[in-house]
Each structure stands twice: as C-alpha cells, then as structure tokens.
C-alpha positions in Angstrom: -29.7 21.1 19.3 -26.3 19.5 18.6 -24.8 18.8 22.1 -21.5 17.6 20.6 -18.9 20.4 21.0 -16.9 21.7 18.1 -13.7 20.3 19.7 -15.2 16.8 20.0 -16.4 16.8 16.4 -13.0 17.9 15.2 -11.3 15.2 17.3 -13.7 12.6 15.9 -13.0 13.8 12.4 -9.3 13.7 12.8 -9.4 10.1 14.2 -11.6 9.1 11.2 -9.2 10.6 8.7 -6.2 9.0 10.5 -7.9 5.6 10.2 -8.6 6.1 6.5 -5.0 7.0 5.9 -3.9 3.8 7.7 -6.3 1.7 5.7 -5.1 3.2 2.4 -1.5 2.6 3.3 -2.4 -1.0 4.2 -4.1 -1.4 0.8 -1.1 0.0 -1.1 1.2 -2.3 0.9 -0.8 -5.4 0.0 -1.3 -4.4 -3.6 2.5 -3.8 -4.1 3.9 -6.9 -2.6 5.3 -9.8 -4.6 5.5 -7.9 -7.9 9.3 -7.6 -8.3 9.6 -10.7 -10.5 6.6 -12.8 -9.4 6.2 -15.9 -7.4 9.0 -17.0 -5.1 11.6 -15.0 -7.0 10.2 -11.9 -5.4 11.9 -13.0 -2.2 15.4 -12.3 -3.7 14.4 -9.1 -5.4 12.1 -6.9 -3.4 12.4 -8.7 -0.1 8.8 -9.7 0.1 6.6 -12.5 -1.0 2.8 -12.2 -0.8 -0.5 -13.8 -1.4 -3.3 -11.3 -1.0 -7.0 -11.3 -0.2 -7.8 -9.0 -3.1 -9.9 -10.1 -6.0 -6.9 -11.7 -7.8 -5.9 -13.9 -4.9 -5.1 -17.5 -5.7 -7.8 -20.1 -5.0 -5.6 -22.0 -2.5 -5.3 -19.1 -0.1 -6.3 -20.2 3.4 -9.3 -18.3 4.9 -8.1 -15.5 7.2 -4.7 -15.2 5.6 -4.3 -11.7 4.1 -0.6 -11.8 3.0 2.7 -13.5 3.4 6.1 -11.8 3.7 9.7 -12.9 4.2 10.4 -9.7 6.1 9.0 -9.2 9.6 9.1 -5.4 9.2 6.5 -5.5 6.4 4.2 -8.0 8.2 4.4 -6.0 11.5 3.7 -2.7 9.6 0.6 -4.3 8.0 -0.7 -5.4 11.4 -0.1 -2.0 12.8 -2.0 -0.3 10.0 -4.9 -2.7 10.2 -5.2 -2.2 13.9 -5.2 1.6 13.5 -8.0 1.1 11.0 -10.0 -0.9 13.4 -9.3 -4.5 12.2 -7.5 -6.9 14.4 -4.6 -8.9 12.9 -1.6 -11.0 13.9 1.6 -12.4 12.5 2.4 -16.1 12.3 6.0 -17.0 11.6 7.1 -20.3 10.0 10.0 -21.7 8.0 9.5 -22.7 4.4 11.7 -24.2 1.6 13.6 -27.5 1.3 17.3 -27.1 0.4 17.2 -23.4 0.9 15.3 -22.5 4.0 13.7 -19.1 4.6 11.3 -17.6 7.0 7.7 -16.6 6.1 5.7 -14.1 8.1 2.0 -14.7 7.5 -0.6 -11.9 8.4 -3.8 -13.4 9.8 -7.0 -11.3 10.0 -10.7 -11.5 9.6 -12.3 -12.5 6.3 -13.9 -9.0 6.0 -10.6 -7.3 5.8 -10.0 -7.9 2.1 -13.2 -6.2 1.0 -12.5 -3.4 3.6 -9.1 -2.8 2.0 -10.7 -2.8 -1.5 -13.0 0.0 -0.4 -10.2 1.9 1.3 -8.2 1.7 -2.0 -11.1 2.9 -4.1 -11.8 5.9 -1.8 -8.1 6.8 -1.6 -7.8 6.6 -5.4 -10.7 9.0 -5.8 -9.3 11.4 -3.2 -5.8 11.5 -4.9 -6.7 11.1 -8.5 -10.2 12.6 -8.8 -10.8 15.9 -10.4 -13.3 17.7 -8.1 -15.4 20.4 -9.6 -15.0 22.7 -6.6 -11.8 23.8 -5.0 -10.6 21.7 -2.1 -10.5 23.0 1.4 -7.3 23.3 3.3 -8.4 20.2 5.3 -9.0 18.2 2.2 -5.7 19.2 0.7 -3.9 18.1 4.0 -5.7 14.8 3.9 -4.8 14.2 0.3 -1.1 14.9 1.2 -1.3 12.4 4.0 -2.7 9.8 1.6 0.2 10.6 -0.8 2.8 10.1 1.9 1.2 6.8 3.0 1.1 5.5 -0.6 4.9 6.0 -0.9 5.6 4.6 2.5 3.7 1.4 1.5 5.4 0.9 -1.9 8.9 1.7 -0.6 8.5 -0.9 2.2 7.6 -3.8 -0.1 8.6 -3.0 -3.7 12.1 -3.0 -5.0 14.5 -2.6 -8.0 14.3 -4.7 -11.1 16.2 -8.0 -11.5 19.0 -6.2 -13.4 19.6 -3.9 -10.5 18.5 -0.8 -12.5 16.9 2.0 -10.5 13.2 2.1 -10.1 10.3 0.5 -8.3 8.0 -2.1 -9.8 4.3 -1.8 -9.2 1.7 -4.3 -10.2 -0.8 -2.4 -12.3 -1.6 0.9 -14.0 -4.0 2.1 -11.2 -1.3 1.7 -8.5 1.2 3.5 -10.7 -1.2 6.3 -11.4 -1.7 6.8 -7.6 2.0 6.9 -7.0 2.6 9.4 -9.8 -0.1 11.7 -8.6 1.1 11.3 -5.0 4.7 12.1 -6.2 3.5 15.3 -7.8 1.7 16.3 -4.6 4.9 15.8 -2.7 7.1 17.6 -5.3 8.7 14.3 -6.3 8.7 14.0 -10.1 8.0 10.4 -11.2 8.1 8.9 -14.6 6.6 5.5 -15.6 7.4 2.9 -18.2 5.6 -0.3 -18.9 7.6 -3.5 -18.4 6.8 -7.2 -18.3 5.0 -8.0 -15.1 4.0 -4.4 -14.3 5.0 -0.8 -14.3 8.4 0.6 -13.5 8.5 4.0 -11.7 11.5 6.2 -11.7 11.9 9.2 -9.4 13.5 11.9 -11.5 15.9 14.6 -10.3 14.2 18.0 -10.3 16.5 19.3 -13.1 15.6 16.4 -15.4 11.9 16.7 -14.7 11.8 20.4 -15.6 
C-alpha cells in the first residue's frame, strides 16, 4: 500500500518541477553570457562578462568558479536559481582593470554544478524541442510553458543588442537559438533568427509581420 497521500505526491511533484525550471533557467543564463561581442568587449555591449563551467570553459578557470559578471543582478539571479535547484552558491565581488576600473561579480559554487547544469539543459531542450509521439498532458504543457518563460528570462537578463545598436539578441549557438525560437512560439512571441559572426541573432517580430 502506498501510504503517501495524493496531496503529498502532488506537492512533491510540483517542487521537483519548480527546481527543474530553476536549473534550466540557470543553464540558459550561463550559456548566454558573454556572447555580445566576445571577451572583455561584452561588458560594454550586453552588460555581462562570463567564464563558464560548461565544456567550452577556458583552461585557466579557477575550480569552483561558475561564472563572472559585471552586473550584480545577473550574479544574484544565478545564485538564487542554483539555490532553488538545490546547489549552494555565493557571489564574490572584486575590482578589475587598470586604467579603466570596473567591478566583477564572481559566482562560486561546487564543482558538480557544471555537470548538473549540462544535464538540466539537455532535459529542458528535450522537453521544449522534442516531438513526443503521444499527446502531452495538461501538466506537461504547463511545465513546458514554464521552461519557455524561464529561457527568455535568462537570455534577456544577460544578452543584449549587437555592437551597431540594431535590435535583436545575440545567443552563442544554434541549440540555444532553437530553444528560444521554440519557447517564443509557445509564448505566442514570433522569433526569427539569422546567423552572424560570433553566434545567432534573434529578432522578436511584430505579430503582423510574422503572419
């Protein structure tokens, strides 16, 4: 006999889904940082500068450092998301630069967080972009919509316009762009993509133009 009540099972399931949404948003946030021109120039363009613990991280990254930002709001949001997903993290603030000084906000976390975010990204990608053979339940559709909203929260927080000031958001790779396009459709937000040097450029189109 299962002694766990239906209400308790539902509450546990909702907490689990909330944690997976938080983990996916954290993964999107980390993937999309520092892509608005690359290197230190990203500080002047998208407002963030990052080094990540993902597979393409540079070899000189210190153990335990997940990302670096020059905006405290991005670093604080990443910490909040990681804690919601069950991973402790903290922000270390320091000043960098020589002639032109600027603040860096470094997110510190356990060495297992990078692989955890990789898995969260892969699962979120499947949930948003997969083509299930069977129709989705109302709960699955609601969860996918929450993932879609979290994906756009992440990219809007850390990505930014191109150097010329033209509209659009730069994202680092085709997989990330695919997620955001699918998420945009789910949110009735038509998105078009073009490939540019250094990544993909996403444009949110007016409804009339997308028709």
